[in-house]
N, C-alpha and C positions, 0 to 999 in steps of 0.2 A: 728394853727395847720389844716393843709391840709389831705385831705380823702388820703389814700396809699396801693395801690395792694398789697398782700403778694409778687407777682415777682418784684414788682419794690422794695418792702425794701429790698429782699435779693440781689437785683443788685445793690443799691446804697451801701451796704454794703460792698460788696466785691469791688466793684471799690475805695471805700474810703481807704481802706487799701491799696489796690495797689498804691494808689496813696502818702501812707508813707511807701514804700519799701516793703510791704510784697509782698510773693511768694503767688499766688491766685490759690490753687489745688481745681480741682475738686474732688466732695464727694467720699469717699472711698465706696467701696462695705459696704452691711450690713453684709457680713458674713466675720469676721474677717481673718484676712491672716495668723499672727503667733501667735494671743492671744487664747491659748487654754483655758483658764479659762471664755472666753465669748462666749456663744449661737451665740447672734447677738450684734453688735452693739449699745451701750444703750447709748452713750454722745459723746459730739465732740470730746471730746480730747481721747478717748477711743483708735482708730487706730493711735494715736500720741506718744502711751506711751512707744516704743523703742527709740522714741528721748527723752523725760523728764527722760527715764533710763539710757541713754547714751548709751545702748545697740548698736543703731545704729545713724549714722551721718545723719542730716536732711537734704532735699534739700536745704532750705536757714535758715537760725537763725531767720527770721522773716516768720510767713506763716499765712494764714485767708483761712476759708474754710465755706463752710455750708454745713454741714455734715447729711446725710440721720441717722435713729434713730428707734429702735422699743425698746415698753417696754411692757412686756405680767404678768409683776406682779399683777395688778390688770385688769386684764381683764373685771371680772365678773362685775365689777361696769361701763366697758365701754358702752354707752346707757343708762345706767339706771340714767347716773347724764350726763349733758352735758359739763362736765369739764375733763372727764378721753377722751385718746386717745391711740393707741396703738402705730401708725407713725407719729414721728413729725420730725422737722429739726430744728437743732442748729446753729447758727451763731456762729465763733468764732475768735477772734484771736491770735495767739501765739509767744510767744520771746522763743527762748532756748539760754540763757546763752547772750540776747542784752541788749534791752531797761528793764526798771523796773516800778516801779509805777507812776514816774510822766507820761511818755509817756502813759500807759495804762491808767489811769486815764484821763488824759488832753485829749487824743482822742477820749476817751469813752464820756466823755460830748461834746465835738465837735461835734461827730456824732450825737449824742441826739439833740440837741438843735439847731444844725446849719444846719442837712440834714432830719433829721425826724421833725424837729421845733416842738419839745416839748416845751411846757411853761414852760419856767424856776421857775417860781411860783409853777407848780405842781410837780417837782421834789425833791424826797429827796434823802438822801444817808445812808446806815450804813456802820459801820468799826468795826473791832475785837476791844474788851474794850482796850487793851493795845497798839493796833497800832497808835502811835503819829504821826508817821511819815504820815500816811495815811491820818488823821486829819489835819495837818499841811496843804499837798497838796492840800485835799476840801476846805478847809475854806480862807487859805491865797492865794494861786495861783489860783486856780478856784474860789473863791468868794462865796461860799455856805455858808450863815450863821450857826453857830455854832448849833444855838436851831433845823433846819431841817440836822444837822451830828448825826445819833443815833448809839451809842456804844451797842455791842451786845454781847453776850460771845460765849466761845469755841463752845455750842453746835450750834450754828446759823453762826457765823461767822470766823470758824476755819477748814480749810481742811486737812483732814490726814486719812488713814487708814493703821492701824498699825503702824510697822517701817516705814522707807523711807523716801524720800520729802516729804515736809506739809507746809504749812504757814499761813497766815491771808488771809480773803474774804475782798472785797468791791462791797456790791450792790447799782444795782440803782433803786428808785422804782418812780412810778407814783402815785399821789393823784388823786383818781377817783373822789372825792368829797365825803361831809357830808351823802348824799342819802345811800352810801352804808357803812356808817361806823356803830361804835357800840353805837356811843352817848359817849362815855367816855372820861371824859377831857383830860387824858394821853393815847388816841387813835393814833398811830405813827406808822412806822415801826417795823415790831415784832408783833403787836397785830394779834391777831386769825381773826379778821373779814376782809370784803373783800374790805375794803376802799384805803389799798394800797397793789399795786401791784409789786410784784419784776419784772424786766425785763430784766437786767444785771450784770450776776455776773463777779466780777474777782478776781482771784486766785492771790496770791504773793507766789510763792513757793520760800523761801528762806531758809527754815531749812531744818535738817536732823534729823530724832530720831531715838536714837539708842533704841536699847533692854532694858535698865535699865531707860528710856523714858526720857532721857537730849534731849534738842534740841542743835543743831550744827549750824553755820552759814554757808550756802552754799557759795564758793567762786564765783560762776557764777549763781546768782537767774534767775528762769522762771516764763514768764505769762503765764496764761492759764485762758481766759475768756468762757463765753457761753451767751448766750441769745437768747432764744425760740422765732422762728421766729413764731409761729403760736398764743403766746401771747403778742408780739409786734402787730401784726397784728389787733389782738382786741380793744388794744389800739387806735392805727391810725384810724381804720374805725369807731371808736366807738359805737361797740357792746360787748355784755355780754359773750357769748360763741364761741368757735372755729367753731361752727358748721354754725355760723354766717357770718362768715368771707368769701372775694369773691371767693377763691378757694373751699374750703370744701363746699360754698352753693351751689356751681354750680354741685358740683357730689349728693349730697343731693335733688336738684330738681328735679335732673334725676331719680331719687330712686322714688321722689313722682308721676313722669311722669309714672312710668312702673306699681307703685303698686296702681295708682288712689285714694292714698290716700291725707290727708292735714295735715300740720306738725300743732302742736299745738293744736289738738282736743280732740284726745285720749292719754291719757299717755301711755298706751299699745302698742299704733301703734308709737308713738314718741319714745318709745325706741326700737323698731324693725326698726326704720327708721334710728335713729343714729348708731345703731349696724354695718347694712350695707355699710352706710356712709364711718364709720371709715373703719371696715374691707377689704373693697374692694380697697380702696388706700393702705392700709399696704401689702395684698396679691400682688396686681402688682407691687410694687416695689421689692417684696420679691422674686419672679418668675424673675424680670425682672434681680435680682443679680443672678439668677442659681441656688434658693433655690427649690428643686421640693418636692410634698407632700409625706411624709412616716409616719412610727408610730414611729420615733425617733427622737431625738434632733430638729433641726431646722426646720425639715421636718415636724415634728408634730406637733411645732408651726402655720404652713403654713395650714396644714391640718385642724388644730384646728377652726382657724380665718375662712378660706373656708368655713368649714362645718355649723359654725352657722353664719355666713351670709346669707348661703342658706335654714338653716332652719328658718332664720325669714324672709325670702322671703315666704314661706310658709306659716308664720302665716300671714303675709299681704295678702295673698289672691295669689300670685304670683304663678303661677302653673309651668311654662315652666320655663326652664333655662334662666338666665338672666345678671348673674355675666360677663363672658367673656365681652359683649355688654357694661356693665359699664365702664371695664376698658378702652373703648374708650374716655369716659368723663374723666377720671384721665388723660389719656395722652392729652386730649386739652388744660390741664392748666397746666400739670407738665411737659411736653414732650418737650419743648424748655430749661429749665434749666437743664432737666436731659435727654440728647438725645438719651442714652440707651435705654430707655422705647419706643421710636421708630423705633431704628434700632432693637429690639426684638418683636415687636408688634404681628407678627403673633406667636411666639413662645408663648410669654405670652396669650395670646387670647387661643390657643390651650391646654395647659397645665390647664388654670383654667377651659374651657369647657371640657373636659376630666375628672376633677377631678369631679364637677360638676356633670356632667350625671353618673357617677361612684356611686355620692352618692343619687341620684336621686332614683337611680335602685333599693337600698337597703334600704331608710328612710324610705319609707311608710311599709316597713317589720318589718323594726328594730320599727320601733313607735307602730305597732301593736302587737307584741314580747311584747315589755316593757308595752302597756297596760293590756296586758294577765299576765303580772308578778305582775303588781299593783292592778290588780282584783282579782290574788291570794291572795295578802299581804293583803287587805281590808277583803278577809273573814276569815284567818287567823289570823286577827290582828295583824299583823304583820305592823313595821314602817322602816326596815332597808332591801333593797335589798340584797340578797346575793351577794357577792364578784365575783361567778364562774358564776351567771348568769350574772350579769356585763360584766364581762371580754368575755361572749359568745356575748353579745351586740356589744362588740367590734371586736372582731374576727371575728364574721359571718357577720355582720349589717355594719360594719365600724363605730360603733358609739364608739365617744371619750369619755371618762370617764367623762369629765365635761359637755356634752352634756345630758348623762343619770343623771347626778348631778343635771343639770339644770332643765330637766323636772320633774323628782323626787320633787325637793322645791316647784313648782307650784301645787303641791299634797301635801303638808307639810310632805314629807318623804326624807328617806336619803339612802345612799349606803355603803355597806361596802367598806372603800376605801384599807384596809388591805388586807381583801381577796383578793381584785380586782389585788392589787400588788404583791400577793402569787403565782396568776395564772399567771400573765406577767412575773415573774419571773422563773416559769416553763419553759414557752415557750422560756425565753430567754437560758434557759440550754441546749433546746432540740435542739435549732437554734445552739449552741455553738459545742455540742457534732457532730452536722451533718458536721459543718464546720471544725473540725479539720483537718481531715485526707487532707482537701481541701486548706489549706493554705501554701502560698508560704514560702520557708524558706530564709531569706538573713541573710549576714553576718553584724554584728556590732563587732565594736571594744569595747564597753562595756566602754570605758574611755574617757575622755576628755584630749587629748595629746595636750602639750605642743610643736606644731613642729616648731614654728615662721616664719615670713613673706618669709625669703631669700628662704624657702623650697617649694614655690609656684611654681606648675609645670604647661606645657603649653600640649595641647593638639592639635596635629599637625595631627592626622589620617584620616581628609578624603580624602586627597591625598597623602600621605607616609603611609605605610605598612611596611616599614623595618627602623631603623633608628640607630646610635648610639648618644649615650645621657650620663648622667652623674648622680650616685646615688645621692641624697640629703638627704635619712632620710632611716633607717630601722627602722621597729616598731615589736617587740617580747615580747607575753605575755603581751601587752597591754602598755608598754612602749620602748621610744625611747632608740636603742641601735647602738654603731659604727659600729660592725662588727655579723656574723649570721653564723653558719656551717649548712655542712651536714646534712639532716633530719629535719633541722627547717621549723616549719609554722610560715611564717615572712607576713608583709605587707611593700610592696618597695616604694618608691616616688624617682622620676624621675624628672630630669630637664625639659626634654622634652617627648611624647608620644605620641605612633601611636595606642594605647589602649584605646578605645572607654570607657567611665566610665560611670554604669548605670544610666538613664536618660530618663526623657520624653516618660518613658513606655518602651525603650528600653532596653535589659539588657546588661550587661558590657562585654567587648572583653576578650578573651582567648589569651595565644599564648606562647611563650618563653623568656626569658632575660638571654644573656651568655655571657661569656668572654671566653677567653683561659681556665681559672682555675676554672670556675664553672657555673653551670646553673641552674635557677629557673623556672619551670612552672608553667605559671600564670594562676589561677582556676578562679578570678574574678577580675574585674577594678571596681574601685565605687570611690565616693567623701567622702570626711572627713573635716570637718570644725575644724578650730581650731582659737577660736577666732573671728575674723573676715575676717580671708581668709578662702578660700575653696581651698583644695589639692585633685590632683588626687590619687590614692594610689592601688597598684597590690597586690592583696593576691593571694599568693602561697608556695609552698612548694622547700628549697631546694635540686635538686636529687644530684648534685655533686659540689663538692668544699665549698668555703666559698667567704662571697659578705662583701665590707667594704665601707663605706661611701667616697662619693670623687670620685670613681672609675670610669672606664668606661666603659660602657656596650653596647652590641646592641640588639635591640628588635624585636622582629617581630610579627605580626599578625597571627594568626590563619586564614586565608583568608577565608578556605570552610566554616567557621564557620561563619564569620562577613557578605560572602557574600550571604547566606542564612536568614539570620539576615536584611540583607538590603532589598533584594526582600519583606518579608514580611514589614518590615516599611514602602516601598514607597506603596505598595499593602492597606495598612490601610488609607493612603490618599485618594487613589480612590475608599475607601469602603465608608469612610464619605461622599466623595462629591456624590455617587451615593447614598449612603442614604438620602443624602437631594433630591435630583432629586425625586424617586421613594414613598418617605414615607411624605416628606415637609419639609421645612425650618425650622421647629420648632425642629429638630434634631440637637443634640449637644452632643461634646464628653463628655462622664461624666469618661473618664477611660481607658486605653490601655495596653497591656503585647505586645512587640513584640519580640520574642526567634527566635532561628535556624529554630526549628522544626514547629512554627505555630503561628500565631497571634490571639489577643483577645482584642476583641474593646468593649467598653461599651459607650450606648448611651441613652439620653432621649425620650423615648417614654412608651405612655400609654396603650398599647395592645400589645398584641403576634404577631410580623411579620407573614403574610400569608406565605402558601407555594408559593401562586402563585407570591407575591411579593419577596420574596427570590429568587427566581428564574430570576425576573427580576434584581435585584441587583447582582446578579452573573454573569447575560448576561452583564449588562453594565461595569462591572469591566472588564470581558474581553475584551470587543471591545476596550476597550482605550490600554489593553495589546497589543493586538492584532494591534493596530492603531500605534505600535512602536514610540509613541512620546516622543520627546527629555525632560530630566529633567534639568530644569534650575534653578541653586543654589546661589544666591545671596545676598550679607550683604547690608542693607539699613536703613533708620530713620522709627521708628513703624509709624509716622504721614504719611510717601509716602507709608509705606506697607497698612498701611487702603485705601487708595486712591485706590490703584491698587485693593481692593478688597481682599486681604488676610486675610483668617480666622485665629483668634486669641481663644484661648479656654478659657474657664468660668476658673476663679479661679488663671489664671497663672500671674506671675508677670513679665513685659517686662522691660527691658531698653530701652535707647534710639536709641541703634542700633540691630536692629534686622537680623534674618537670613530667609528668604523668598525660600521656595521651592514650584516651579511653574511643574507640570506636563503637558507641550502642554500647550492649552489653556483650559485646566480641572479643573485643582486644584491649588490653591496657598493657602499655609497656612504656617504661622509663624513655625520653627521646628528647632531642634539643632542635631536631629537625622543624622544619613548615610544613604545614598538613592542609588540607580542604576542611571546610567547615560540615560539610556533609559528604558522607561517602557517595551519593548519587552523582556528585562532580564529577567523580573519576571517570563517566561514562560504562567505560567497558575493559575488559581484562581480558589479553590473549596471551598464553605462553608459547614463545618463538623455541624453546632449545631446555634441554636437561643434558646434561653430563658430567664426567667426575673432574674436577682439578688437582687432587690428592688424595691419599690413603684416606679413607673415613671422610671425606668431604665432597659435596654433591654441587653443583650450579644452576640453577634457573635462571633464564634471561626472558623477560617478558615486559610488553608495552601496552600503552591504554592512551583512552580518550581520539584525539586524531590519529594518532599514528597505526591505530587498530584500523581506522577506515582506509589510510594508505594501505596498510597491507592486505587489505581485504581487496581493495582496486588493483592492486599490483598481481594479486593471485587470481584476480577473474580474469586480467588479460594474457595471464599465463597460459591458463587453462583454453581461452579461446584460440590462442597459437598453438598449443597441440590438438586441438580439435582439428584445425587447418591442416596440420602435418598428416593427420591418422584420416584426414578425410572422412571424419564421423562426426555427429552432433554430438552432445555432452551428456546424453543420456547411456551414446554405445562404446565411449572411449576405454571403462574399463574392459570390455570384453575382449574391444579391439586390441589394447594393450596384452590380455591372456593368449589371444592366439599367434599374437607375434612371439610371446614368450615361450610357447610350443614348438613354434618353429624354429628358433633359433636354437633352444636344447635338443633337440631331434638331430639339426644338422651340426653340433658340438660332440654330439654321441657317435655318429658315423665317421665324422673327423678323427677322434681319439681311438676309434676300432680299427680304423685306416694305418694310423701310425702305427698301435702296435704290432699289426699283421706286418709292415713293413721292418720293425724292430727286432722281431721273431725270426722274418725270413732270411736276416741278416746274420744270424746267432751262427749258425753253422761257419760260414765266412771267418766271422770273428774269434770263433774258437780255431778255427784253420792257424790263426796266427799265435796262438799259443807258442812259448817257448818254456823249456825247462833251465831254470837256473838254481845251481845249487840245492838242488831236491823240489822246487817250487814251483809250479804249471804259472809265467807271467803272462797275461792277458793284459794289453795297451792299446785301446783301439779309441778311432775318432768316431763318432754316428752323428747323422745330420738332423736337426732342428729337434730336441728332445728337451724338455726340461727337465727341472730337479726330481720329481718325483718319477717320470717315465723312466729317468736315468737309472734311479734304484731299483724300479722294479727289473731294467733288464739286465742289471747288476747280480739281482737276486736270484734269474734265472742262469746267467752265466757260473753264478758260483756253484748253484744245485749239478751242474754237470762236470765238474771237475773236483777232482782232488788236491789237497794240498794247495793251495791257489793264492795268486793277488790278482785282483781283477782292479785294471784303472781304464775308467771312461771319459771323454770329452764329448761336448756339443755345443754347438751355439744355436742359440734361440732368443730372437727379439734384439739383438743385438751383442747379449750377454755370453759369457763364457760360463758354462757350467761343470763342474769336477766331481767323481767321486771316486772313491778308493775302497775295495773292499778285499779282508783276507782272511783263510781260512783261521781254526784254532790252533791248527800245527802249524802251519805257517808261520802266525806270530810267534810260537815255541821257537821257530828256526832263525829269529830274528826278524823278521818283517813287520813293520809299523806303518801301518796305513796313515795314521795322522802326519807323522813326518813326511814320509814318501808325497802326499798331496801338498805339503806346506812347501815343498820344493818345486812340485810341478806347476802352482796356481803361482808362485813368485815369476815363472818365465812367460806368461801369461798375463803378467800386471796385476797379479789378485793377489789374495791371501783367503788362509782358512785353517782347519786341523780338525784332528777331533781323536779319537781313542785309538790302540792299536789295530782293532778289527772292523773298522770304520770310519771315515770320515768325507766330510766333502767342502768344496771351496766355490769361489767364484772368481771369474778375471774378466778382464776389461779388453784383451787384446788379441782377436781369433786369429789374426795373422800367425800367431805364435803357438796356435796348437799343435802343431805336428811336431813344433821343435820340442814341446812340454812331451808328447807322448815318447818321442824317441829317449828322452832322459829317464823312462822310468827301469829299461833295463840297467841301468848303469846304477842308479840308486839299488834296485834289488838284489845286486852283485856285492853292493858295499854294505848293505845291511846283513847278508846271510854266509859272509865271508868266515 
């Protein structure tokens, strides 16, 4: 057996199965394309599920892949052991009703013995205990001695998940030698020791399991195999852990160089080194596949990995940002088999760099805050951090819950996870409420309708705006009907249509469908899937007569609406290109909406776009409009489109033939939408707003053409109105506003000064109300008309005047109740807890709040209960200091 690199093993595997008539497909992205049950691709067969389930037709009956995978179920163990990893590659060959056990087993054996050159004497196999067919193939045809064929039970060698396709497995094992064994005479595959390593699992999907638990033979059984590339590399390179194989060790050595550490010297350092090595590989591939850091879903997984790696860099003494530079090492060894990494190199480094810098800005503050919490917990003999405090670390300082938990565990402390989750849910509810009025309404049939393949309609509306065609189907109340009448709301399917169906961010066309006897006003055009066929449907209301299936009609597009939409769509392409030029090539489209009134463009960027940058972007787009660039549209192959530099969108699935939209030499994109013939038809472009919509995603809203004229007219009228209010002409309004602002600031300053004098003047009176309770000076007082900031300032001044004290102050301001509680350190040692006291006091005023033992604040709703709340303080202080 000769030593073999990881990249060489991958290449040999794919070439071998290509020679066996397999279609070798590049790895699918880590983001599942159609499987909502998966957050990330976690197995070689996961992207192929639609083919195994018969939902889609595979590109070939024989396939082979090397699939990128991410598993985070045991992320806490990554680094602590040398076995666990988040990112790995899975080699696999698959048959969809073509070959079966004989070919799968014989090719598996051939690859292991003839291409990997694994010694036959070191190979063992396992089979399902009842699979005599597999035994016969291994023993009689391959020649594996029966004593090296191990029969295992259902738990080990039968693949099934609930009901549906399932079947027995057969695995190939490598015997690493007695030195790795347990010493038992019965040691063989299936033993818990490290001697026998399973390298290749062959699943024979030959049964269908029904709900009663019965197994039925499939007419066309499938093959699904999986071989962990890193595990095979360990065997081929004679090393014990994945961190010693060539590609991963190359990255690990770079971590050692940056950290100035030595591997194998200190256990704690080794853990951090392995975490960084593993996580930077996972992070690089995830960002390369379009995942961006966020606080939910796969974006949260990415953020968690990235921030965990950054923190362990700090543990190793790396103070500066380093993760973006480490991606170069990942690309050095993985760039050739995964060219998308090199294509998106700048983008990947930018995303990681910005996220790491963002984390560095808050992590030191967050760690100090957490240390403060830990200190208070020690004083109070508490072992569980409050969920509210963990959430505050997450919300304010960007600390993932897992990072907080990890740091607490180092101090033998825990966190209230349920309390954290409650706070998280409250935040989500607030976000949902805020979004409620902003959500777009879309039309859905709500039914799976059997329409039939003959009803497939063709869109011919790029160049045709008025055509005669035939009615193929009518849908009313979710059912197919042969006839519909005046007043009915229906969806109509036509043989051909010039009405563009909603897609690619562009809204659907409206228009009219009519004949001599009837007329429909089309309100929306969209796509509807029935089985494997996608239909174009037009929703509308019959305003005259009746429509029947198979009759001829005329269709006319609402051209004013179409042209306004078209202007905005072409402008979106210009905007995309301009953003890349002004902000950088890391910009990627993250969503869009193109309507007749405006365009909305979402893009990946990790900071607000400055006013200066927005001006440059707007100018750049208008320059291309005024250049009167011809728009060229043509169909070509995906490969040719990429060669000419066409921009493809993250997550989009393209066929072999694609539509390329070129605006002069400025912009080239793959797009199925409608576009102007020349950029000058857009007229003019104006950005209305720029905002953030999610972590790492910004949004620009803009208008073109007539809408810009309307916008300028409205603006002009508002300016005239402002001039009248200020009693100034248009040239003087800025100076007039500046003078008014200065006057307001002066008055505010005088008002604040008066309030502070009044508050300070009442200090002596408040101090006189102090009562000594069990060795603590307790001050509880109501003060007039102070906001929370002024209340805290007054509390600090009172605290400075007293020893061993508890200060509780309440004030009504703008209809709200403000409450603060402060306690000196020695008062805390005597049992005083400001957070607990303020919580009870706030309840009386109909509010809530909390905080630390030495400082807490709250709000209330019922000012009439302030006096009762203040009276409660003495009782609470007595209870805590007994």
